[in-house]
C-alpha positions as CSV (number, residue, x, y, z in Angstrom):
1,M,-26.8,63.4,165.9
2,D,-25.3,64.8,169.1
3,T,-25.5,68.2,170.7
4,R,-21.9,69.0,169.9
5,R,-22.5,68.5,166.1
6,V,-25.6,70.6,166.2
7,R,-23.7,73.5,167.7
8,Q,-21.0,73.1,165.0
9,I,-23.6,73.2,162.2
10,L,-25.3,76.2,163.7
11,S,-22.0,78.1,163.8
12,S,-20.8,77.0,160.4
13,P,-21.1,79.3,157.3
14,A,-21.4,76.1,155.1
15,E,-24.7,74.7,154.0
16,I,-24.9,71.3,155.7
17,D,-27.6,68.9,154.6
18,V,-29.5,67.7,157.7
19,K,-32.5,65.4,157.6
20,Y,-35.4,64.7,160.0
21,H,-37.2,61.5,159.1
22,G,-35.9,61.7,155.6
23,T,-36.9,65.3,155.0
24,S,-34.3,68.1,154.5
25,V,-34.4,70.7,157.3
26,W,-32.6,73.8,158.5
27,I,-31.6,73.8,162.2
28,D,-32.7,77.2,163.7
29,G,-31.6,76.7,167.3
30,L,-30.8,74.4,170.1
31,S,-32.5,74.2,173.4
32,E,-30.7,75.1,176.6
33,D,-30.6,71.5,177.8
34,G,-29.3,70.4,174.4
35,K,-31.9,67.7,173.9
36,T,-34.1,69.3,171.4
37,A,-33.6,71.6,168.3
38,T,-35.9,73.9,166.5
39,V,-36.0,73.2,162.7
40,H,-37.9,74.2,159.6
41,L,-38.3,72.6,156.2
42,R,-35.9,73.6,153.4
43,G,-37.8,75.5,150.7
44,P,-41.0,77.5,150.9
45,G,-42.7,77.8,154.3
46,E,-41.3,78.9,157.6
47,E,-43.2,76.5,159.9
48,R,-40.9,75.6,162.8
49,T,-41.1,72.5,164.9
50,T,-39.1,71.2,167.9
51,V,-37.5,67.8,167.5
52,D,-35.2,65.5,169.5
53,V,-31.5,66.1,168.5
54,S,-31.1,62.3,168.3
55,E,-33.6,62.2,165.4
56,L,-31.5,64.5,163.2
57,V,-29.2,62.9,160.6
58,E,-26.4,64.6,158.7
59,E,-26.2,63.6,155.1
60,E,-22.7,63.0,153.7
C-alpha cells in the first residue's frame, strides 16, 4: 500500500478491510515521514504496533 491510500483510508467514514501479514487490522495513524503506520488488530484487544506502510494490503 502507499502513503496516499493510507491517508484516504484514515479520512474515510467507510470500514475498509486492511490486512497486515494476512491479519485484519485497523489503521490508527500514519508517521510524519509516511513510511510507517500504527495499527491494531480488529476485535478484542487494543495492542498497537508500528508497521511499514508497504506491508499493508487492502482487501477488495
